[in-house]
C-alpha positions as a Markdown table, in Angstrom:
| # | Residue | x | y | z |
|---|---|---|---|---|
| 1 | Met | 20.4 | 33.2 | 6.9 |
| 2 | Ile | 19.3 | 30.3 | 9.4 |
| 3 | Glu | 20.6 | 26.8 | 8.8 |
| 4 | Lys | 17.4 | 25.3 | 7.5 |
| 5 | Asp | 17.2 | 28.0 | 4.8 |
| 6 | Lys | 20.8 | 27.1 | 3.6 |
| 7 | Phe | 19.7 | 23.4 | 3.6 |
| 8 | Leu | 16.7 | 24.3 | 1.3 |
| 9 | Ile | 18.6 | 26.4 | -0.9 |
| 10 | Lys | 21.2 | 23.7 | -1.5 |
| 11 | Leu | 18.5 | 21.1 | -2.0 |
| 12 | Phe | 16.8 | 23.1 | -4.9 |
| 13 | Lys | 20.2 | 24.0 | -6.5 |
| 14 | Gln | 20.6 | 20.3 | -6.9 |
| 15 | Glu | 17.6 | 20.3 | -9.3 |
| 16 | Asn | 19.8 | 21.5 | -12.1 |
| 17 | Gln | 22.3 | 18.8 | -11.5 |
| 18 | Lys | 22.2 | 15.3 | -12.9 |
| 19 | Leu | 20.3 | 14.1 | -9.7 |
| 20 | Phe | 16.9 | 14.4 | -11.3 |
| 21 | Ser | 15.5 | 12.5 | -14.2 |
| 22 | Asn | 13.5 | 14.2 | -16.8 |
| 23 | Ser | 10.3 | 12.5 | -15.2 |
| 24 | Val | 10.9 | 14.3 | -12.0 |
| 25 | Arg | 11.2 | 17.6 | -13.9 |
| 26 | Val | 7.9 | 16.9 | -15.7 |
| 27 | Phe | 6.3 | 16.3 | -12.3 |
| 28 | Phe | 7.6 | 19.6 | -10.9 |
| 29 | Ile | 6.3 | 21.5 | -14.0 |
| 30 | Leu | 2.8 | 19.9 | -13.2 |
| 31 | Leu | 3.0 | 21.3 | -9.6 |
| 32 | Arg | 3.6 | 24.8 | -11.1 |
| 33 | Ile | 0.6 | 24.6 | -13.5 |
| 34 | Lys | -2.2 | 23.8 | -11.1 |
| 35 | Ile | -2.9 | 24.3 | -7.4 |
| 36 | Tyr | -3.3 | 20.9 | -5.7 |
| 37 | Cys | -4.9 | 21.0 | -2.2 |
| 38 | Ile | -5.2 | 17.4 | -1.3 |
| 39 | Phe | -2.0 | 15.5 | -2.3 |
| 40 | Phe | -1.4 | 11.7 | -1.6 |
| 41 | Phe | 2.2 | 10.2 | -1.9 |
| 42 | Leu | 2.6 | 6.4 | -2.0 |
| 43 | Gly | 6.2 | 5.9 | -0.9 |
| 44 | Thr | 8.0 | 8.2 | 1.3 |
| 45 | Phe | 11.3 | 6.4 | 1.5 |
| 46 | Leu | 13.8 | 9.0 | 3.1 |
| 47 | Gly | 11.5 | 12.1 | 2.6 |
| 48 | Tyr | 13.5 | 13.9 | 0.0 |
| 49 | Ser | 10.8 | 14.0 | -2.7 |
| 50 | Ser | 8.1 | 14.8 | -0.2 |
| 51 | Leu | 10.1 | 17.7 | 1.2 |
| 52 | Arg | 10.6 | 19.0 | -2.4 |
| 53 | Ile | 6.9 | 18.5 | -3.3 |
| 54 | Val | 5.4 | 20.2 | -0.2 |
| 55 | Thr | 7.4 | 23.3 | -0.7 |
| 56 | Gln | 5.6 | 23.7 | -4.2 |
| 57 | Leu | 2.2 | 23.3 | -2.6 |
| 58 | Pro | 0.0 | 26.0 | -0.9 |
| 59 | Thr | 0.8 | 26.1 | 2.9 |
| 60 | Asp | -2.8 | 24.8 | 3.7 |
| 61 | Ala | -2.6 | 21.8 | 1.3 |
| 62 | Leu | -3.1 | 18.5 | 2.9 |
| 63 | Phe | -0.1 | 16.2 | 2.1 |
| 64 | Ile | -0.4 | 12.6 | 3.2 |
| 65 | Thr | 2.3 | 10.0 | 2.6 |
| 66 | Ile | 2.5 | 6.3 | 3.3 |
| 67 | Glu | 5.7 | 4.4 | 4.0 |
| 68 | Ala | 6.0 | 0.8 | 5.1 |
| 69 | Asn | 9.5 | 0.9 | 6.4 |
| 70 | Ser | 9.6 | 2.4 | 9.9 |
| 71 | Glu | 13.4 | 3.3 | 9.6 |
| 72 | Ser | 12.6 | 5.3 | 6.5 |
| 73 | Val | 9.8 | 6.9 | 8.3 |
| 74 | Lys | 12.2 | 8.1 | 11.1 |
| 75 | Thr | 14.7 | 9.4 | 8.6 |
| 76 | Ala | 12.0 | 11.2 | 6.6 |
| 77 | Arg | 10.5 | 12.8 | 9.7 |
| 78 | Ser | 13.9 | 14.0 | 10.7 |
| 79 | Ile | 14.6 | 15.5 | 7.5 |
| 80 | His | 11.2 | 17.2 | 7.4 |
| 81 | Glu | 11.7 | 18.6 | 10.9 |
| 82 | Tyr | 15.1 | 19.9 | 10.0 |
| 83 | Ala | 13.6 | 21.6 | 7.0 |
| 84 | Gly | 10.8 | 23.1 | 8.9 |
| 85 | Val | 8.1 | 21.3 | 7.0 |
| 86 | Ala | 7.2 | 18.5 | 9.4 |
| 87 | Asp | 3.8 | 20.1 | 10.4 |
| 88 | Arg | 2.8 | 20.1 | 6.7 |
| 89 | Ile | 3.4 | 16.3 | 5.8 |
| 90 | Lys | 1.4 | 13.7 | 7.4 |
| 91 | Ile | 3.4 | 10.5 | 7.2 |
| 92 | Ile | 1.7 | 7.2 | 8.0 |
| 93 | Asn | 3.9 | 4.3 | 8.7 |
| 94 | Gly | 2.0 | 1.1 | 7.6 |
| 95 | Asp | 1.1 | -1.2 | 4.8 |
| 96 | Thr | -0.9 | 0.6 | 2.0 |
| 97 | Gln | -3.6 | -2.0 | 1.8 |
| 98 | Asn | -4.4 | -1.5 | 5.4 |
| 99 | Val | -4.0 | 2.4 | 5.3 |
| 100 | Ile | -5.7 | 3.4 | 2.2 |
| 101 | Pro | -9.2 | 2.2 | 3.3 |
| 102 | Arg | -9.0 | 4.3 | 6.4 |
| 103 | Leu | -7.8 | 7.6 | 4.7 |
| 104 | Ser | -11.2 | 9.1 | 4.0 |
| 105 | Thr | -12.5 | 8.7 | 7.6 |
| 106 | Asp | -9.0 | 9.6 | 9.1 |
| 107 | Phe | -8.6 | 12.8 | 7.3 |
| 108 | His | -12.1 | 13.7 | 6.4 |
| 109 | Ile | -11.6 | 13.8 | 2.7 |
| 110 | Asp | -13.7 | 12.4 | -0.3 |
| 111 | Ser | -10.9 | 12.3 | -2.8 |
| 112 | Phe | -7.4 | 13.5 | -3.8 |
| 113 | Asp | -6.5 | 16.2 | -6.3 |
| 114 | Leu | -3.3 | 14.5 | -7.1 |
| 115 | Ile | -1.8 | 11.0 | -6.4 |
| 116 | Phe | 1.9 | 10.3 | -6.9 |
| 117 | Ile | 2.8 | 6.6 | -6.9 |
| 118 | Asp | 6.3 | 5.9 | -6.3 |
| 119 | His | 6.6 | 2.8 | -3.9 |
| 120 | Tyr | 6.8 | -0.9 | -4.6 |
| 121 | Lys | 6.3 | -1.4 | -8.3 |
| 122 | Glu | 4.7 | -4.7 | -7.8 |
| 123 | Val | 1.7 | -3.2 | -5.9 |
| 124 | Tyr | 1.0 | -0.1 | -7.9 |
| 125 | Leu | -2.0 | -1.8 | -9.5 |
| 126 | Arg | -3.3 | -3.2 | -6.3 |
| 127 | Asp | -3.2 | 0.0 | -4.4 |
| 128 | Phe | -4.5 | 1.9 | -7.3 |
| 129 | Lys | -7.5 | -0.3 | -7.4 |
| 130 | Ile | -8.0 | 0.2 | -3.6 |
| 131 | Leu | -8.0 | 4.0 | -4.1 |
| 132 | Glu | -10.7 | 3.4 | -6.8 |
| 133 | Glu | -12.8 | 1.1 | -4.7 |
| 134 | Val | -12.8 | 3.3 | -1.7 |
| 135 | Gly | -13.8 | 6.3 | -3.8 |
| 136 | Leu | -10.6 | 8.5 | -3.3 |
| 137 | Ile | -10.2 | 9.1 | -7.1 |
| 138 | Lys | -12.9 | 11.3 | -8.6 |
| 139 | Ser | -13.2 | 13.3 | -11.8 |
| 140 | Glu | -10.1 | 15.3 | -12.5 |
| 141 | Thr | -7.8 | 13.5 | -10.0 |
| 142 | Met | -4.4 | 13.3 | -11.5 |
| 143 | Ile | -2.3 | 10.3 | -11.0 |
| 144 | Val | 1.4 | 10.3 | -11.5 |
| 145 | Ala | 3.2 | 6.9 | -11.6 |
| 146 | Asp | 6.9 | 7.0 | -11.6 |
| 147 | Asn | 9.3 | 4.4 | -12.8 |
| 148 | Val | 6.7 | 2.5 | -14.8 |
| 149 | Ile | 9.4 | 1.3 | -17.4 |
| 150 | Thr | 12.4 | 0.7 | -15.2 |
| 151 | Pro | 12.0 | -1.3 | -12.9 |
| 152 | Gly | 8.4 | -1.1 | -14.4 |
| 153 | Ala | 4.8 | -1.6 | -13.6 |
| 154 | Pro | 3.5 | -3.4 | -16.7 |
| 155 | Asp | 0.2 | -4.5 | -15.0 |
| 156 | Tyr | -0.6 | -0.9 | -13.8 |
| 157 | Leu | 0.2 | 0.4 | -17.3 |
| 158 | Glu | -2.0 | -2.1 | -19.0 |
| 159 | Tyr | -4.9 | -1.3 | -16.6 |
| 160 | Ile | -4.7 | 2.4 | -16.8 |
| 161 | Arg | -4.2 | 2.5 | -20.5 |
| 162 | Thr | -7.2 | 0.3 | -21.3 |
| 163 | Asn | -9.4 | 1.8 | -18.7 |
| 164 | Pro | -12.0 | 4.1 | -20.4 |
| 165 | Asn | -12.3 | 6.2 | -17.3 |
| 166 | Tyr | -8.7 | 7.7 | -17.7 |
| 167 | Ile | -6.8 | 9.9 | -20.1 |
| 168 | Thr | -3.2 | 8.9 | -19.8 |
| 169 | Lys | 0.1 | 9.7 | -21.3 |
| 170 | Leu | 3.8 | 8.3 | -20.8 |
| 171 | Tyr | 6.6 | 10.7 | -20.6 |
| 172 | Glu | 9.9 | 8.9 | -21.3 |
| 173 | Ala | 12.9 | 9.8 | -19.4 |
| 174 | Lys | 16.3 | 8.5 | -18.2 |
| 175 | Leu | 16.3 | 6.5 | -14.9 |
| 176 | Glu | 17.7 | 8.6 | -12.0 |
| 177 | Tyr | 21.4 | 8.1 | -11.7 |
| 178 | Arg | 21.5 | 6.0 | -14.9 |
| 179 | Glu | 21.6 | 7.7 | -18.2 |
| 180 | Asp | 21.7 | 4.3 | -20.1 |
| 181 | Leu | 18.4 | 3.2 | -18.7 |
| 182 | Val | 15.0 | 4.4 | -20.2 |
| 183 | Asp | 12.3 | 5.0 | -17.7 |
| 184 | Gly | 9.0 | 6.9 | -17.7 |
| 185 | Ile | 6.4 | 8.7 | -15.8 |
| 186 | Glu | 2.8 | 7.9 | -16.6 |
| 187 | Ile | 0.4 | 10.8 | -16.0 |
| 188 | Ser | -3.3 | 10.0 | -16.0 |
| 189 | Ile | -6.4 | 12.0 | -15.3 |
| 190 | Arg | -9.8 | 10.5 | -14.2 |
| 191 | Lys | -12.5 | 11.8 | -16.7 |
């Protein structure tokens, strides 16, 4: 067994440990239910989640992620390279409000199948509205927003829950690494 295979096996064994909240488990169940071909991830951080997600997608899926912190991008790329998936994940280093308007042109896409929002909570709503404005959310696009209770994204929740264009549901969970804090993942689908 080659070293990167051992790495991936160790990574996936951790899913059964206390490292993952219930919200992450719900998300991975979603990935197994439907095939997503154009995937957008707001917030790469160190690349751990994107690595786990891309292994659940078809090999020809387009996986785009944005990260503002250049040091985080370097770490994520290193982890993706080591795991052998770097060619499957397009990491863009930049500010979301500058990058999102260019995505359609840069990647020749008209919308995303699934959007995972897990970056700076205070800009969830701003970035979501930009995605709407540039037309990257179409009928049946699924939007998964993590950590909407703790630390929270109340303006995003208010907007998505009162918007007649979306069907939405909160799945409560415990915050990663903190069994004493309630959190949640809001899953929405554009009608």
